[in-house]
C-alpha positions in Angstrom: 68.8 -85.8 63.9 66.7 -88.6 65.5 65.4 -89.3 62.0 68.8 -90.5 60.9 69.0 -93.1 63.8 65.5 -94.3 62.8 66.5 -94.7 59.2 69.7 -96.5 60.1 67.8 -99.0 62.3 65.4 -99.5 59.3 68.3 -100.2 57.0 70.0 -102.7 59.3 66.7 -104.5 60.1 66.0 -104.6 56.3 69.5 -105.9 55.7 68.7 -108.8 58.1 65.6 -109.6 56.1 67.7 -109.4 52.9 70.2 -111.9 54.3 67.4 -114.4 55.3 65.7 -113.9 51.9 68.9 -114.6 50.0 69.6 -117.7 52.0 66.0 -119.0 51.4 66.4 -118.7 47.6 70.0 -119.9 47.7 71.4 -116.7 46.0 74.3 -114.4 46.9 73.4 -112.0 49.8 73.9 -108.9 47.7 70.7 -109.7 45.7 68.5 -109.8 48.8 70.1 -106.6 50.2 69.4 -104.6 46.9 65.8 -105.9 46.8 65.0 -104.8 50.4 66.7 -101.5 49.5 64.1 -100.9 46.8 61.4 -101.7 49.3 62.4 -99.2 51.9 63.4 -96.5 49.4 61.3 -93.9 47.6 60.0 -96.5 45.0 57.9 -98.4 47.5 57.6 -97.4 51.2 59.8 -94.3 51.2 61.2 -95.0 54.7 64.8 -94.0 54.0 66.3 -91.1 52.1 69.5 -92.1 50.2 71.2 -88.8 51.2 71.0 -89.8 54.9 72.9 -93.0 54.5 75.1 -92.2 51.5 78.2 -91.6 53.6 77.8 -94.8 55.5 77.3 -96.6 52.2 80.5 -95.2 50.9 82.3 -96.4 54.0 80.8 -99.8 53.3 82.4 -99.8 49.8 85.7 -98.8 51.2 85.7 -101.5 53.9 84.7 -104.2 51.4 87.5 -103.4 49.0 90.0 -103.0 51.8 89.1 -106.5 52.9 89.4 -107.8 49.3 92.8 -106.1 49.0 94.1 -107.9 52.2 93.4 -111.2 50.5 95.2 -110.2 47.3 98.7 -110.5 45.9 99.4 -107.6 43.5 101.9 -109.7 41.5 99.1 -112.1 40.6 96.6 -109.4 39.9 98.3 -106.6 37.9 99.3 -108.6 34.8 99.3 -108.1 31.0 96.3 -110.3 30.9 94.4 -108.1 33.3 95.3 -105.0 31.2 94.1 -106.6 28.0 90.8 -107.6 29.5 90.3 -104.1 31.0 91.1 -102.5 27.6 88.5 -104.6 25.9 86.1 -104.0 28.8 86.3 -100.3 28.2 86.6 -100.0 24.4 83.7 -102.4 23.4 81.1 -101.0 25.8 82.1 -97.4 24.9 81.5 -97.9 21.2 78.4 -99.9 21.7 76.9 -97.4 24.2 77.7 -94.5 21.9 75.9 -96.1 18.9 72.9 -97.1 21.1 72.4 -93.6 22.4 72.6 -92.2 18.9 70.1 -94.7 17.7 67.6 -93.4 20.4 68.0 -89.9 19.1 70.5 -88.4 21.7 73.0 -85.9 20.4 76.7 -86.7 20.1 77.8 -85.1 23.4 75.1 -86.8 25.4 75.9 -90.1 23.7 79.5 -89.7 24.7 78.5 -89.5 28.4 76.3 -92.5 28.0 79.2 -94.4 26.5 81.5 -93.3 29.3 79.0 -94.4 31.9 78.6 -97.9 30.6 82.3 -98.5 30.1 83.3 -98.6 33.8 83.0 -101.8 35.8 82.0 -101.7 39.5 84.6 -103.9 41.4 82.7 -103.9 44.7 79.7 -106.0 43.5 81.8 -108.7 41.9 84.4 -108.8 44.7 81.7 -109.4 47.2 80.1 -112.2 45.2 83.4 -113.9 44.5 84.3 -113.7 48.2 80.9 -115.1 49.3 81.3 -118.0 46.8 84.8 -118.8 48.1 86.3 -118.0 44.7 88.3 -114.8 45.6 91.6 -116.6 45.2 90.8 -118.4 41.9 92.7 -117.5 38.7 89.5 -116.0 37.2 88.9 -113.9 40.3 92.4 -112.5 40.2 92.0 -111.6 36.5 88.6 -110.0 37.1 89.8 -107.9 40.1 93.0 -106.8 38.4 91.1 -105.9 35.2 88.4 -104.1 37.2 90.9 -101.8 39.0 92.7 -101.1 35.7 89.2 -100.5 34.1 88.6 -97.8 36.7 91.8 -96.0 35.7 90.8 -96.3 32.0 87.3 -95.1 32.9 89.0 -92.0 34.5 90.8 -91.3 31.3 87.5 -91.7 29.3 85.7 -89.3 31.7 88.5 -86.7 31.5 88.3 -86.8 27.7 84.5 -86.7 27.5 84.1 -84.0 30.1 86.4 -81.8 28.0 84.3 -82.1 24.9 81.5 -79.5 25.7 84.0 -76.7 26.4 86.7 -77.9 23.9 89.1 -80.7 24.4 91.9 -79.8 26.9 94.7 -82.2 26.2 97.0 -80.9 28.9 94.3 -81.3 31.6 93.5 -84.8 30.5 97.2 -85.8 30.4 97.8 -84.3 33.9 94.8 -86.3 35.4 96.0 -89.5 33.8 99.6 -89.0 35.0 98.4 -88.3 38.6 96.3 -91.5 38.5 99.2 -93.7 37.2 101.7 -92.2 39.6 99.4 -92.9 42.6 98.7 -96.5 41.5 102.4 -97.3 40.9 103.6 -95.7 44.1 100.8 -97.3 46.1 101.7 -100.7 44.7 105.5 -100.7 44.6 106.2 -98.5 47.7 103.3 -99.8 49.6 104.1 -103.5 49.0 107.8 -103.1 50.1 107.5 -100.5 52.8 104.0 -100.0 54.2 103.6 -103.4 55.8 107.1 -103.1 57.4 106.3 -99.7 58.8 103.0 -100.8 60.3 104.8 -103.8 61.9 107.6 -101.5 63.2 105.0 -99.2 64.7 103.3 -102.1 66.4 106.4 -103.6 68.0 108.7 -100.7 68.5 106.9 -97.4 68.7 104.1 -98.7 71.0 106.6 -101.0 72.7 104.2 -103.9 73.0 101.9 -105.7 70.6 98.6 -103.8 70.7 96.0 -105.3 68.3 93.5 -102.4 68.8 96.0 -99.6 68.1 97.5 -101.5 65.1 94.1 -102.1 63.6 93.3 -98.4 64.1 96.4 -97.5 62.1 95.5 -99.9 59.3 92.0 -98.4 59.0 93.5 -94.9 59.0 95.7 -95.9 56.1 92.7 -97.3 54.2 90.8 -94.1 54.5 93.9 -92.0 53.7 94.4 -94.0 50.5 90.7 -93.6 49.7 91.0 -89.8 50.1 94.0 -89.6 47.8 92.3 -91.7 45.2 89.2 -89.6 45.2 91.2 -86.4 45.2 92.9 -87.2 42.0 89.7 -88.4 40.3 89.7 -92.2 41.0 87.0 -94.0 42.9 87.6 -94.0 46.7 87.2 -97.8 46.8 90.2 -98.2 44.4 92.3 -96.4 47.0 91.0 -98.7 49.7 91.8 -101.8 47.6 95.3 -100.6 47.1 95.7 -100.0 50.8 94.6 -103.6 51.5 97.0 -104.9 48.9 99.9 -102.9 50.5 99.2 -104.3 53.9 98.6 -107.9 52.8 102.2 -108.8 53.6 102.1 -107.5 57.2 102.6 -110.0 60.0 99.3 -108.5 61.4 97.3 -109.3 58.3 95.1 -111.8 60.1 94.3 -109.2 62.7 93.4 -106.7 60.1 91.2 -109.2 58.3 89.4 -110.3 61.4 88.7 -106.7 62.6 87.6 -105.6 59.2 85.1 -108.5 58.8 83.1 -107.2 61.8 82.9 -103.7 60.2 82.0 -105.3 56.9 79.0 -107.0 58.4 77.4 -103.6 59.2 78.7 -101.1 56.6 78.8 -103.4 53.5 75.2 -104.3 54.2 74.4 -100.6 54.2 76.3 -100.3 50.9 74.3 -102.9 49.1 70.9 -101.7 50.6 71.7 -98.2 49.4 72.1 -99.4 45.8 68.4 -100.4 46.0 67.3 -97.2 47.7 68.7 -95.0 44.9 66.5 -96.7 42.3 63.4 -94.7 41.3 60.8 -96.8 39.6 58.7 -93.8 38.5 61.6 -92.2 36.6 62.4 -95.6 35.0 58.9 -96.0 33.6 59.3 -92.8 31.5 62.3 -94.2 29.5 61.9 -98.0 29.9 62.6 -98.8 26.2 66.0 -97.0 26.4 66.7 -98.6 29.8 66.2 -102.1 28.3 68.3 -101.4 25.3 71.1 -99.8 27.3 71.1 -102.6 29.9 71.3 -105.3 27.2 74.1 -103.5 25.4 76.0 -102.8 28.7 75.8 -106.5 29.7 76.6 -108.0 26.3 79.4 -105.6 25.5 81.3 -106.6 28.7 80.5 -110.3 28.4 81.6 -110.5 24.7 84.5 -108.0 24.9 86.1 -109.3 28.1 85.1 -112.9 27.6 86.5 -113.0 24.1 89.9 -111.7 25.3 89.9 -114.1 28.2 89.3 -117.0 25.8 92.2 -115.8 23.6 94.4 -115.7 26.6 93.9 -119.4 27.2 91.0 -119.5 29.6 88.3 -122.2 29.1 85.0 -121.2 27.6 83.4 -121.5 31.1 86.0 -119.4 32.7 85.9 -116.8 29.9 82.1 -116.4 30.5 82.8 -116.0 34.2 85.3 -113.2 33.4 82.9 -111.5 31.1 80.0 -111.6 33.6 82.4 -110.6 36.5 83.2 -107.4 34.6 79.5 -106.7 33.9 78.2 -104.7 36.9 78.2 -100.9 36.8 78.1 -98.9 40.0 79.5 -95.7 41.6 81.7 -94.7 38.6 78.7 -94.8 36.2 76.6 -92.7 38.6 79.4 -90.2 39.0 79.8 -89.8 35.2 76.0 -89.4 34.9 75.9 -86.7 37.6 78.8 -85.0 36.0 76.8 -84.9 32.7 73.8 -83.4 34.6 76.1 -80.7 36.2 77.4 -79.7 32.7 73.8 -79.7 31.3 74.5 -82.2 28.6 72.2 -85.0 29.8 68.6 -84.8 31.2 67.3 -86.3 34.4 65.5 -89.0 32.5 68.7 -90.0 30.8 70.4 -90.1 34.2 67.6 -92.3 35.5 68.3 -94.7 32.6 72.0 -94.8 33.7 71.0 -95.5 37.3 68.6 -98.3 36.3 71.2 -99.8 33.9 73.7 -99.9 36.8 71.1 -101.4 39.1 70.0 -104.1 36.6 73.6 -105.1 35.7 74.4 -105.2 39.4 71.6 -107.4 40.4 72.0 -109.7 37.4 75.7 -110.4 38.1 75.3 -112.4 41.3 72.6 -114.6 39.7 74.7 -115.3 36.6 78.0 -115.9 38.5 76.1 -118.3 40.8 74.7 -120.2 37.7 78.1 -120.3 36.0 80.0 -121.5 39.0 77.2 -124.1 39.6 77.8 -125.4 36.1 81.5 -125.6 36.8 80.9 -127.6 39.9 78.5 -130.0 38.0 81.0 -130.4 35.2 83.8 -131.3 37.6 81.4 -133.8 39.4 80.5 -135.4 36.0 84.2 -135.7 35.1 84.9 -137.5 38.4 82.0 -139.9 37.8 83.1 -140.6 34.3 86.7 -141.3 35.4 85.5 -143.6 38.2 84.6 -146.7 36.1 88.0 -146.4 34.4 89.8 -146.3 37.7 87.8 -149.3 39.0 88.6 -151.2 35.8 92.3 -150.3 36.0 92.3 -151.4 39.7 90.6 -154.8 38.7 93.2 -155.4 36.0 96.0 -154.7 38.5 94.6 -157.1 41.0 94.1 -159.8 38.4 97.8 -159.4 37.3 98.9 -159.9 40.8 97.0 -163.2 41.1 
């Protein structure tokens, strides 16, 4: 048991190093955390076993998305635009991934699992980067987050269909899974938005009888984990449930309290979440299938950027914002790993193919913060250039105005 406490101390000290490293190179913190995760994992020093910190890492993902949900307005997130981007973000990578796997000699069933794995976006990575860059309430961020959540539901549908292929497609089972997911999301959004915040506030001021920040915060976190349980029970990612819980509580009069309390938890658990993404990477497994990893990663990245970016451009976003949407939808994470593990369980993909999925998820995850930072930097430079260009015109206009007065 004492080994777990040692490993936890290593993870947190490593996270501290990751924070300092990220600041020194002026990159999002998630990059430094993933890099130190590789260093303390089995690929380098082998100080920490992923199995020992996996639960804490999952809690970190739940807390991160609950926090993002608290900052969100579901009416601005769940839109037709988000659905269109999500649809392109699943369809284009699925087709591209399937064809790539076939080109490398995999059979059709294995290729379907590869295609399913690269079709699902990981909302946690992008949400953390957008939050750190102060862009979480921008129009592009709202579109990305809404599309990523819908993407997860569509990914569930794809997994249900693909998982049925080896034993014969079970239409009824697929339909039931999809219906359960849709009902949960609709109820969580509509009922939660109208009732949950009011019930929490009523509990705070009437059941307890006096405003009790600690007790109310405990209730909010209990709801976050309850939503996560329901989401995972019906086949969705637990972090989607946490996000929906945050959205449902966003209109509570105690939302600032929830946000402040969750931020302290985020500092610990979300750091563990990102470090764990590095720990899970196995460099030795990756070397055995590196050509496939490179091809799969390039296809996974470009298919999201082109598919989602093209739709965003058609929806009226600028070229720069369309690229941000495409890159924001690029990272793969827990859903891709779950699909890969499911394929191993069914015996339709090998360990080396699973390693390729893991490394693809890692590379797209670590590339996203870099690329978003660059794209937002270009956006800032463009705005600065526009201001400088308009300044002589303003000065000239002011001079003409003064001359006219004389």
